[in-house]
DSSP file (Angstrom, degrees, kcal/mol; ACC not computed):
  #  RESIDUE AA STRUCTURE BP1 BP2  ACC     N-H-->O    O-->H-N    N-H-->O    O-->H-N    TCO  KAPPA ALPHA  PHI   PSI    X-CA   Y-CA   Z-CA
    1    1 A M              0   0    0      0, 0.0     2,-0.3     0, 0.0     0, 0.0   0.000 360.0 360.0 360.0 137.7   27.9  208.7  -86.7
    2    2 A N        -     0   0    0      1,-0.0     2,-0.5     0, 0.0     0, 0.0  -0.676 360.0-125.7-104.4 144.2   29.1  209.9  -83.2
    3    3 A T        -     0   0    0     -2,-0.3     2,-0.4     1,-0.0    -1,-0.0  -0.799  28.0-125.8 -89.8 135.9   30.6  213.2  -82.4
    4    4 A Y        -     0   0    0     -2,-0.5     2,-0.5     2,-0.0    -1,-0.0  -0.674  25.8-166.9 -82.1 126.2   33.9  212.9  -80.6
    5    5 A V        -     0   0    0     -2,-0.4     2,-0.2    40,-0.0    40,-0.1  -0.982  18.1-127.2-120.6 128.2   34.0  214.8  -77.3
    6    6 A T        -     0   0    0     -2,-0.5     2,-0.3    37,-0.1    38,-0.0  -0.488  26.1-163.6 -69.3 135.1   37.4  215.3  -75.4
    7    7 A K    >   -     0   0    0     -2,-0.2     3,-1.8     1,-0.0     4,-0.4  -0.794  32.6-108.9-114.0 160.2   37.6  214.3  -71.8
    8    8 A A  G >  S+     0   0    0     -2,-0.3     3,-0.7     1,-0.3    -2,-0.0   0.734 116.1  61.2 -56.8 -24.2   39.9  215.1  -69.1
    9    9 A A  G 3  S+     0   0    0      1,-0.2    -1,-0.3     3,-0.0    -3,-0.0   0.673  96.7  60.7 -80.7 -19.4   41.4  211.7  -69.2
   10   10 A D  G <  S+     0   0    0     -3,-1.8     2,-0.2    33,-0.1    -1,-0.2   0.508  76.1 115.9 -82.6  -4.0   42.5  212.2  -72.8
   11   11 A V    <   -     0   0    0     -3,-0.7     2,-0.6    -4,-0.4    40,-0.1  -0.462  45.1-169.4 -70.2 122.5   44.7  215.2  -71.9
   12   12 A N        -     0   0    0     -2,-0.2     2,-0.3    38,-0.2    -2,-0.0  -0.942  12.9-160.5-115.8 104.7   48.5  214.5  -72.6
   13   13 A R        -     0   0    0     -2,-0.6     2,-0.2    39,-0.1    39,-0.1  -0.676   7.9-168.7 -96.4 141.9   50.6  217.2  -71.0
   14   14 A E        -     0   0    0     -2,-0.3    39,-2.2   123,-0.0     2,-0.5  -0.768  22.6-123.4-118.3 167.2   54.2  218.0  -72.0
   15   15 A W  E     -a   53   0A   0     -2,-0.2   123,-2.3   121,-0.2     2,-0.4  -0.958  31.7-170.9-115.6 126.8   56.7  220.3  -70.3
   16   16 A L  E     -ab  54 138A   0     37,-2.8    39,-3.3    -2,-0.5     2,-0.5  -0.897  12.5-151.8-120.1 144.8   58.1  223.0  -72.7
   17   17 A V  E     -ab  55 139A   0    121,-2.2   123,-2.6    -2,-0.4     2,-0.4  -0.975  12.6-172.8-114.6 123.6   61.0  225.5  -72.1
   18   18 A I  E     -a   56   0A   0     37,-3.4    39,-2.2    -2,-0.5     2,-0.6  -0.986  17.4-140.4-121.8 137.5   60.9  228.8  -73.9
   19   19 A D  E     -a   57   0A   0     -2,-0.4    39,-0.2   121,-0.3    37,-0.1  -0.853  11.3-168.9 -91.8 118.2   63.9  231.2  -73.8
   20   20 A A    >   +     0   0    0     37,-2.6     3,-1.5    -2,-0.6     2,-0.4   0.359  43.1 126.2 -89.7   1.1   62.7  234.8  -73.4
   21   21 A A  T 3  S+     0   0    0      1,-0.3    41,-0.2    36,-0.2     3,-0.1  -0.464  86.9   0.3 -70.0 121.9   66.0  236.4  -74.2
   22   22 A G  T 3  S+     0   0    0     39,-2.3    -1,-0.3    -2,-0.4     2,-0.2   0.478 101.2 129.7  81.3   4.2   65.5  239.0  -77.1
   23   23 A Q    <   -     0   0    0     -3,-1.5    40,-3.1    38,-0.2     2,-0.4  -0.567  63.8-115.1 -83.1 150.5   61.8  238.3  -77.4
   24   24 A T  B  >  -d   63   0B   0     -2,-0.2     4,-2.2    38,-0.2     5,-0.2  -0.742  26.3-127.2 -87.7 134.2   59.2  241.1  -77.4
   25   25 A L  H  > S+     0   0    0     38,-1.7     4,-2.6    -2,-0.4     5,-0.1   0.875 102.3  44.2 -46.3 -54.1   56.9  240.9  -74.3
   26   26 A G  H  > S+     0   0    0      1,-0.2     4,-1.8     2,-0.2    -1,-0.2   0.893 115.6  46.5 -65.6 -38.4   53.5  240.9  -76.0
   27   27 A R  H  > S+     0   0    0      2,-0.2     4,-1.3     1,-0.2    -1,-0.2   0.856 113.3  49.1 -70.4 -34.0   54.4  238.5  -78.7
   28   28 A L  H  X S+     0   0    0     -4,-2.2     4,-1.8     2,-0.2    -2,-0.2   0.900 111.0  52.3 -71.2 -48.7   56.1  236.1  -76.2
   29   29 A A  H  X S+     0   0    0     -4,-2.6     4,-2.7    -5,-0.2     5,-0.2   0.830 104.8  53.0 -61.5 -36.2   53.0  236.3  -74.0
   30   30 A T  H  X S+     0   0    0     -4,-1.8     4,-2.1     1,-0.2    -1,-0.2   0.936 111.2  47.6 -59.6 -47.0   50.5  235.4  -76.8
   31   31 A V  H  X S+     0   0    0     -4,-1.3     4,-1.4     1,-0.2    -2,-0.2   0.836 113.0  48.0 -62.2 -37.7   52.6  232.3  -77.7
   32   32 A I  H  X S+     0   0    0     -4,-1.8     4,-2.7     2,-0.2    -1,-0.2   0.894 111.3  50.5 -72.3 -42.0   52.8  231.2  -73.9
   33   33 A A  H  X S+     0   0    0     -4,-2.7     4,-1.4     1,-0.2    -2,-0.2   0.883 110.6  51.7 -64.3 -34.7   48.9  231.8  -73.4
   34   34 A S  H  X>S+     0   0    0     -4,-2.1     5,-1.9    -5,-0.2     4,-1.4   0.893 109.8  46.5 -69.2 -33.5   48.3  229.7  -76.4
   35   35 A L  H  <5S+     0   0    0     -4,-1.4    17,-1.5     1,-0.2    -2,-0.2   0.881 111.1  52.2 -72.1 -38.9   50.3  226.9  -75.2
   36   36 A L  H  <5S+     0   0    0     -4,-2.7    15,-0.6    15,-0.2    -1,-0.2   0.731 110.7  48.2 -65.5 -21.3   48.8  227.0  -71.8
   37   37 A R  H  <5S-     0   0    0     -4,-1.4    13,-0.9    13,-0.2    14,-0.4   0.770 108.5-125.9 -81.3 -34.4   45.3  226.8  -73.2
   38   38 A G  T ><5 +     0   0    0     -4,-1.4     3,-1.5    12,-0.2    -3,-0.2   0.671  61.1 143.9  88.2  21.8   46.2  224.0  -75.4
   39   39 A K  T 3 < +     0   0    0     -5,-1.9    -4,-0.1     1,-0.2     5,-0.1   0.616  66.1  64.4 -70.1 -12.9   45.1  225.6  -78.7
   40   40 A H  T 3  S+     0   0    0     -6,-0.5    -1,-0.2    -5,-0.1     2,-0.2   0.492  86.8  93.1 -94.0  -2.1   48.1  224.0  -80.6
   41   41 A K  S X  S-     0   0    0     -3,-1.5     3,-0.8     1,-0.1     9,-0.0  -0.606  75.6-135.6 -90.1 156.5   46.6  220.4  -79.9
   42   42 A V  T 3  S+     0   0    0     -2,-0.2    -1,-0.1     1,-0.2    -3,-0.0   0.712 103.5  52.3 -77.8 -22.1   44.2  218.7  -82.3
   43   43 A N  T 3  S+     0   0    0      7,-0.1    -1,-0.2   -33,-0.1   -37,-0.1  -0.060  82.5 161.2-105.3  28.2   41.7  217.5  -79.8
   44   44 A Y    <   -     0   0    0     -3,-0.8     2,-0.4    -5,-0.1   -38,-0.1  -0.237  14.2-179.2 -50.2 130.8   41.3  221.1  -78.3
   45   45 A A    >   -     0   0    0      3,-0.3     3,-0.9     1,-0.1     5,-0.3  -0.998  27.0-143.1-133.2 137.8   38.2  221.8  -76.2
   46   46 A T  T 3  S+     0   0    0     -2,-0.4    -1,-0.1     1,-0.2     4,-0.0   0.802  98.3  56.0 -62.5 -33.0   37.3  225.1  -74.6
   47   47 A N  T 3  S+     0   0    0      2,-0.1     2,-0.3     3,-0.0    -1,-0.2   0.280 101.8  63.7 -90.3   8.3   35.8  223.6  -71.5
   48   48 A I  S <  S-     0   0    0     -3,-0.9     2,-1.3   -11,-0.1    -3,-0.3  -0.967  86.4-113.7-136.1 146.9   38.9  221.5  -70.4
   49   49 A D        +     0   0    0     -2,-0.3   -11,-0.1     1,-0.2   -12,-0.1  -0.702  47.5 161.1 -79.7  92.1   42.4  222.4  -69.4
   50   50 A M        +     0   0    0     -2,-1.3   -12,-0.2   -13,-0.9   -38,-0.2   0.558  32.1 114.9 -90.5 -12.6   44.2  221.0  -72.4
   51   51 A G        -     0   0    0    -15,-0.6   -15,-0.2   -14,-0.4     2,-0.2   0.081  58.5-120.6 -78.3 179.8   47.5  223.0  -72.1
   52   52 A D        -     0   0    0    -17,-1.5     2,-0.4   -39,-0.1   -37,-0.2  -0.609  33.4 -95.1-109.7 160.7   51.1  222.1  -71.4
   53   53 A F  E     -a   15   0A   0    -39,-2.2   -37,-2.8    -2,-0.2     2,-0.5  -0.642  41.6-157.7 -71.5 129.2   53.4  223.2  -68.6
   54   54 A V  E     -ac  16 122A   0     67,-2.3    69,-2.5    -2,-0.4     2,-0.5  -0.969  10.6-167.7-122.9 125.8   55.6  226.1  -69.8
   55   55 A V  E     -ac  17 123A   0    -39,-3.3   -37,-3.4    -2,-0.5     2,-0.5  -0.938   8.3-163.5-110.9 125.1   58.9  227.1  -68.2
   56   56 A V  E     -ac  18 124A   0     67,-3.5    69,-2.5    -2,-0.5     2,-0.3  -0.889   8.5-172.9-107.7 130.2   60.2  230.5  -69.3
   57   57 A I  E     +a   19   0A   0    -39,-2.2   -37,-2.6    -2,-0.5   -36,-0.2  -0.847  61.2  33.2-121.6 158.7   63.8  231.2  -68.6
   58   58 A N    >   +     0   0    0     69,-2.0     3,-1.8    -2,-0.3    68,-0.2   0.827  63.3 161.9  61.8  40.9   65.9  234.5  -69.0
   59   59 A A  G >   +     0   0    0     66,-1.7     3,-1.1     1,-0.3    67,-0.2   0.787  67.3  64.9 -59.1 -29.2   62.8  236.7  -68.1
   60   60 A T  G 3  S+     0   0    0     66,-1.0    -1,-0.3     1,-0.2    67,-0.1   0.770  94.6  59.9 -63.1 -26.1   65.2  239.6  -67.4
   61   61 A K  G <  S+     0   0    0     -3,-1.8   -39,-2.3    65,-0.3    -1,-0.2   0.123  72.7 128.5 -95.3  20.0   66.2  239.8  -71.0
   62   62 A I    <   -     0   0    0     -3,-1.1     2,-0.4   -41,-0.2   -38,-0.2  -0.324  49.5-136.2 -72.6 168.0   62.9  240.5  -72.6
   63   63 A V  B     -d   24   0B   0    -40,-3.1   -38,-1.7   -43,-0.2     2,-0.3  -0.969  16.2-171.0-123.6 136.0   62.6  243.5  -75.0
   64   64 A V        -     0   0    0     -2,-0.4     2,-0.2   -40,-0.2     5,-0.1  -0.883  21.3-126.3-118.2 161.2   59.8  246.1  -75.2
   65   65 A T    >   +     0   0    0     -2,-0.3     3,-1.3     3,-0.1     4,-0.1  -0.504  64.7   1.3-101.0 164.0   59.5  248.6  -77.9
   66   66 A G  T 3  S-     0   0    0      1,-0.2     3,-0.3    -2,-0.2    -2,-0.1  -0.187 119.1 -34.5  63.1-154.8   59.1  252.5  -77.7
   67   67 A N  T >> S+     0   0    0      1,-0.2     4,-2.4     2,-0.1     3,-1.3  -0.042  95.1 124.3 -95.0  24.0   59.2  254.2  -74.3
   68   68 A R  H <>  +     0   0    0     -3,-1.3     4,-1.5     1,-0.3    21,-0.4   0.721  59.1  67.9 -58.7 -24.7   57.5  251.4  -72.6
   69   69 A L  H 34 S+     0   0    0     -3,-0.3    21,-1.7     1,-0.2    -1,-0.3   0.823 118.6  22.7 -74.8 -22.6   60.2  250.8  -70.0
   70   70 A D  H <4 S+     0   0    0     -3,-1.3    -2,-0.2    19,-0.2    -1,-0.2   0.689 127.1  47.9-108.1 -22.2   59.3  254.2  -68.4
   71   71 A D  H  < S+     0   0    0     -4,-2.4     2,-0.5    17,-0.1    -3,-0.2   0.803  89.3  85.6 -91.0 -29.7   55.7  254.7  -69.6
   72   72 A K     <  -     0   0    0     -4,-1.5    17,-2.0    -5,-0.3     2,-0.4  -0.583  64.4-167.2 -78.2 127.3   54.1  251.4  -68.8
   73   73 A M  E     -E   88   0C   0     -2,-0.5     2,-0.5    15,-0.2    -2,-0.0  -0.904  19.9-144.9-117.0 143.6   52.9  251.3  -65.2
   74   74 A Y  E     -E   87   0C   0     13,-2.8    13,-2.2    -2,-0.4     2,-0.4  -0.939  26.2-160.3 -97.1 121.6   51.8  248.5  -63.0
   75   75 A R  E     +E   86   0C   0     -2,-0.5     2,-0.3    11,-0.2    11,-0.2  -0.873  19.7 160.6-116.2 134.7   49.0  249.7  -60.7
   76   76 A R  E     -E   85   0C   0      9,-2.2     9,-2.6    -2,-0.4     2,-0.4  -0.990  24.0-141.4-146.1 152.0   47.8  248.2  -57.5
   77   77 A H  E     -E   84   0C   0     -2,-0.3     7,-0.2     7,-0.2    -2,-0.0  -0.940   6.9-151.3-121.7 131.8   45.7  249.7  -54.6
   78   78 A T        -     0   0    0      5,-2.0    -1,-0.1    -2,-0.4     6,-0.1   0.614  44.8-113.8 -79.8  -8.7   46.2  249.1  -50.9
   79   79 A G  S    S+     0   0    0      1,-0.4    -1,-0.1     4,-0.1     5,-0.1   0.307  85.1 107.4  98.3  -7.9   42.6  249.7  -50.1
   80   80 A Y  S >  S-     0   0    0      1,-0.1     3,-2.1     3,-0.1    -1,-0.4  -0.679  85.4 -87.4-100.0 157.6   43.4  252.8  -48.1
   81   81 A P  T 3  S+     0   0    0      0, 0.0    -1,-0.1     0, 0.0    -3,-0.0  -0.389 119.0  14.5 -65.8 146.7   42.5  256.4  -49.4
   82   82 A G  T 3  S+     0   0    0      1,-0.1     0, 0.0    -3,-0.0     0, 0.0   0.580  91.1 131.8  72.4   9.2   45.4  257.6  -51.5
   83   83 A G    <   +     0   0    0     -3,-2.1    -5,-2.0     2,-0.1     2,-0.4   0.068  20.7 133.8 -92.5  28.0   46.8  254.1  -51.6
   84   84 A L  E     -E   77   0C   0     -7,-0.2     2,-0.5    -6,-0.1    -7,-0.2  -0.576  36.5-165.2 -70.5 132.4   47.5  253.9  -55.4
   85   85 A I  E     -E   76   0C   0     -9,-2.6    -9,-2.2    -2,-0.4     2,-0.4  -0.986   2.2-167.2-122.0 133.2   50.9  252.4  -56.0
   86   86 A E  E     -E   75   0C   0     -2,-0.5   -11,-0.2   -11,-0.2   -13,-0.0  -0.982   3.9-174.0-122.5 128.3   52.4  252.8  -59.5
   87   87 A I  E     -E   74   0C   0    -13,-2.2   -13,-2.8    -2,-0.4     2,-0.1  -0.989  20.2-134.5-123.0 122.1   55.5  250.8  -60.5
   88   88 A P  E  >  -E   73   0C   0      0, 0.0     4,-2.1     0, 0.0     3,-0.3  -0.419  24.9-112.7 -80.0 157.8   57.1  251.4  -63.9
   89   89 A L  H  > S+     0   0    0    -17,-2.0     4,-1.8   -21,-0.4   -19,-0.2   0.732 114.2  60.8 -62.2 -26.2   58.0  248.5  -66.0
   90   90 A R  H  > S+     0   0    0    -21,-1.7     4,-1.6   -18,-0.2    -1,-0.2   0.931 108.3  44.1 -62.1 -51.1   61.8  249.3  -65.7
   91   91 A T  H  > S+     0   0    0     -3,-0.3     4,-2.3   -22,-0.2     5,-0.3   0.866 111.2  53.9 -69.7 -34.5   61.6  248.9  -61.9
   92   92 A M  H  X S+     0   0    0     -4,-2.1     4,-1.8     1,-0.2     8,-0.3   0.813 106.0  52.4 -67.5 -33.4   59.5  245.8  -62.2
   93   93 A L  H  < S+     0   0    0     -4,-1.8    -1,-0.2    -5,-0.2    -2,-0.2   0.869 112.1  46.6 -63.5 -41.3   62.0  244.2  -64.5
   94   94 A D  H  < S+     0   0    0     -4,-1.6    -2,-0.2     2,-0.2    -3,-0.1   0.931 125.6  27.7 -64.7 -52.6   64.8  244.9  -61.9
   95   95 A K  H  < S+     0   0    0     -4,-2.3    -3,-0.2     1,-0.2    -2,-0.2   0.916 138.6  10.4 -79.7 -52.7   62.9  243.6  -58.8
   96   96 A H    >X  +     0   0    0     -4,-1.8     3,-1.2    -5,-0.3     4,-1.2  -0.588  60.7 165.9-134.4  67.9   60.4  241.0  -60.1
   97   97 A P  H 3> S+     0   0    0      0, 0.0     4,-1.0     0, 0.0     5,-0.1   0.808  78.6  60.4 -66.4 -20.9   61.1  240.0  -63.8
   98   98 A D  H 3> S+     0   0    0      1,-0.2     4,-1.8     2,-0.2     5,-0.1   0.771  98.4  58.3 -74.8 -25.0   58.8  236.9  -63.5
   99   99 A R  H <> S+     0   0    0     -3,-1.2     4,-3.0    -7,-0.2     5,-0.4   0.872  97.5  61.2 -66.0 -35.8   55.8  239.1  -62.7
  100  100 A V  H  X S+     0   0    0     -4,-1.2     4,-1.6    -8,-0.3    -2,-0.2   0.963 111.9  35.8 -55.3 -52.9   56.1  241.0  -65.9
  101  101 A I  H  X S+     0   0    0     -4,-1.0     4,-2.4     1,-0.2     5,-0.3   0.856 116.5  55.1 -67.6 -36.7   55.6  237.9  -68.0
  102  102 A R  H  X S+     0   0    0     -4,-1.8     4,-2.3     1,-0.2    -1,-0.2   0.899 108.8  47.7 -64.4 -40.1   53.1  236.5  -65.6
  103  103 A Y  H  X S+     0   0    0     -4,-3.0     4,-1.7     2,-0.2    -1,-0.2   0.850 111.8  49.4 -63.6 -42.5   50.9  239.6  -65.7
  104  104 A A  H  X S+     0   0    0     -4,-1.6     4,-0.6    -5,-0.4    -2,-0.2   0.917 114.7  44.6 -71.8 -37.6   50.9  239.8  -69.5
  105  105 A V  H >X S+     0   0    0     -4,-2.4     3,-1.7     1,-0.2     4,-0.8   0.941 107.2  59.1 -70.5 -41.4   50.0  236.1  -69.9
  106  106 A K  H >< S+     0   0    0     -4,-2.3     3,-0.7     1,-0.3    -1,-0.2   0.857 102.1  54.0 -58.9 -33.1   47.4  236.4  -67.3
  107  107 A G  H 3< S+     0   0    0     -4,-1.7    -1,-0.3     1,-0.2    -2,-0.2   0.735 107.4  52.8 -67.2 -16.5   45.5  239.1  -69.3
  108  108 A M  H << S+     0   0    0     -3,-1.7    -1,-0.2    -4,-0.6    -2,-0.2   0.526  97.5  77.1 -94.2  -9.8   45.4  236.9  -72.2
  109  109 A L  S << S-     0   0    0     -4,-0.8     6,-0.1    -3,-0.7   -75,-0.0  -0.644  95.7 -81.2 -96.7 152.6   43.8  233.8  -70.4
  110  110 A P        -     0   0    0      0, 0.0     2,-0.8     0, 0.0    -1,-0.1  -0.216  35.8-127.3 -51.4 146.9   40.0  233.4  -69.5
  111  111 A K  S    S+     0   0    0      4,-0.1     2,-0.2    -4,-0.1    -4,-0.0  -0.498  77.2  90.9 -93.2  59.4   39.0  235.2  -66.3
  112  112 A T  S  > S-     0   0    0     -2,-0.8     4,-1.6     1,-0.1     5,-0.2  -0.712  97.0 -83.8-138.4-172.5   37.5  232.1  -64.8
  113  113 A K  H  > S+     0   0    0     -2,-0.2     4,-2.0     1,-0.2     3,-0.3   0.930 129.0  52.8 -64.5 -45.9   38.4  229.2  -62.5
  114  114 A L  H  > S+     0   0    0      1,-0.2     4,-1.9     2,-0.2    -1,-0.2   0.859 106.7  53.3 -59.6 -38.7   39.8  227.3  -65.6
  115  115 A G  H  > S+     0   0    0      2,-0.2     4,-2.0     1,-0.2    -1,-0.2   0.867 108.6  48.8 -61.3 -37.0   42.0  230.4  -66.5
  116  116 A R  H  X S+     0   0    0     -4,-1.6     4,-0.9    -3,-0.3    -2,-0.2   0.830 109.8  52.6 -78.2 -31.2   43.5  230.5  -63.0
  117  117 A K  H  < S+     0   0    0     -4,-2.0     3,-0.2     2,-0.2    -1,-0.2   0.836 108.2  50.3 -74.5 -25.8   44.2  226.8  -63.3
  118  118 A M  H >< S+     0   0    0     -4,-1.9     3,-1.8     1,-0.2    -2,-0.2   0.900 105.7  56.4 -66.2 -42.1   46.0  227.3  -66.6
  119  119 A L  H >< S+     0   0    0     -4,-2.0     3,-1.2     1,-0.3    -1,-0.2   0.738  95.9  65.8 -63.4 -21.5   48.1  230.1  -65.1
  120  120 A N  T 3< S+     0   0    0     -4,-0.9    -1,-0.3     1,-0.3    -2,-0.2   0.660  90.9  63.8 -77.2  -7.6   49.4  227.8  -62.5
  121  121 A K  T <  S+     0   0    0     -3,-1.8   -67,-2.3    -4,-0.2     2,-0.5   0.400  84.4  96.3 -89.8  -2.2   51.1  225.7  -65.2
  122  122 A L  E <   -c   54   0A   0     -3,-1.2     2,-0.4   -69,-0.2   -67,-0.2  -0.810  51.9-176.1 -91.8 125.7   53.4  228.8  -66.0
  123  123 A K  E     -c   55   0A   0    -69,-2.5   -67,-3.5    -2,-0.5     2,-0.4  -0.997   5.7-170.2-127.1 125.1   56.7  228.7  -64.3
  124  124 A V  E     -c   56   0A   0     -2,-0.4     2,-0.3   -69,-0.2   -67,-0.2  -0.970   6.4-178.5-122.1 134.5   58.9  231.8  -64.9
  125  125 A Y        -     0   0    0    -69,-2.5   -66,-1.7    -2,-0.4   -65,-0.1  -0.963  25.6-145.2-133.6 144.0   62.6  232.3  -64.0
  126  126 A G  S    S+     0   0    0     -2,-0.3   -66,-1.0   -68,-0.2   -65,-0.3   0.709  82.1  52.1 -81.1 -26.1   64.9  235.4  -64.5
  127  127 A G  S    S-     0   0    0      2,-0.3   -69,-2.0   -69,-0.2   -68,-0.3  -0.261  95.3 -95.0-106.4-171.6   68.0  233.3  -65.2
  128  128 A D  S    S+     0   0    0    -71,-0.2     2,-0.3   -70,-0.1   -71,-0.0   0.739  96.7  68.1 -82.3 -22.6   69.2  230.5  -67.4
  129  129 A D        -     0   0    0      2,-0.0    -2,-0.3   -72,-0.0   -71,-0.1  -0.689  55.4-177.8-103.2 154.5   68.6  227.6  -65.0
  130  130 A H        -     0   0    0     -2,-0.3     3,-0.4   -73,-0.1   -73,-0.0  -0.971  33.9-122.2-138.8 152.9   65.3  226.0  -63.6
  131  131 A P  S    S+     0   0    0      0, 0.0     3,-0.3     0, 0.0    -2,-0.0   0.159  89.4  88.5 -81.5  18.1   64.4  223.3  -61.2
  132  132 A H    >   +     0   0    0      1,-0.2     3,-1.0     2,-0.1     4,-0.1   0.042  43.1 116.8-107.9  25.2   62.4  221.3  -63.6
  133  133 A Q  G >   +     0   0    0     -3,-0.4     3,-1.8     1,-0.3    -1,-0.2   0.797  69.6  63.9 -62.0 -33.6   65.0  219.1  -65.2
  134  134 A A  G 3  S+     0   0    0     -3,-0.3    -1,-0.3     1,-0.3    -2,-0.1   0.746  94.6  59.8 -72.1 -19.3   63.4  215.9  -63.8
  135  135 A Q  G <  S-     0   0    0     -3,-1.0    -1,-0.3  -121,-0.0  -120,-0.2   0.467 105.9-132.2 -84.0  -2.2   60.3  216.4  -65.9
  136  136 A K    <   -     0   0    0     -3,-1.8  -121,-0.2    -4,-0.1    -3,-0.1   0.913  29.0-162.0  56.0  56.2   62.5  216.3  -69.1
  137  137 A P        -     0   0    0      0, 0.0     2,-0.3     0, 0.0  -121,-0.2  -0.334   7.6-136.0 -66.4 151.1   61.2  219.4  -70.7
  138  138 A R  E     -b   16   0A   0   -123,-2.3  -121,-2.2    -2,-0.0     2,-0.3  -0.802  24.5-107.6-105.4 148.8   61.7  220.0  -74.5
  139  139 A V  E     -b   17   0A   0     -2,-0.3     2,-0.6  -123,-0.2  -121,-0.2  -0.592  30.7-144.0 -80.1 139.6   62.8  223.3  -75.9
  140  140 A F        -     0   0    0   -123,-2.6     2,-0.5    -2,-0.3  -121,-0.3  -0.911  13.9-168.7-107.3 114.1   59.9  225.0  -77.8
  141  141 A D              0   0    0     -2,-0.6  -123,-0.0     1,-0.1    -2,-0.0  -0.942 360.0 360.0-106.5 124.9   60.9  227.0  -80.9
  142  142 A H              0   0    0     -2,-0.5    -1,-0.1     0, 0.0  -124,-0.0   0.425 360.0 360.0-115.7 360.0   58.2  229.1  -82.2
């Protein structure tokens, strides 16, 4: 009896569209991270990028619970003394709604070369339309 080993040539990728309107940020991010890794496929292997392309629309209409709009901070540092920059979630949603979902999903993927490759298959848009109609994406209902 031989053990089946999935190869990179066996990967069949789809394009999926997810509507983020009314979805909770964390719960949506877990679904997206699972799709990007390919854990929903029967021939899933941890060492191969098995995931599908995910297009997220209506990123501006996500929902968060509690006081997260004002309490959750996105932090980065310029590298200079006193260069800590904190941006609240409310401001980030107004200016860059795609980054909110991208950062949430990035935290749920592996911190390796493979994880960065998976994150490149995520496309996030703030509005209803997206430029990926030629790939014939199907709507994903979870």
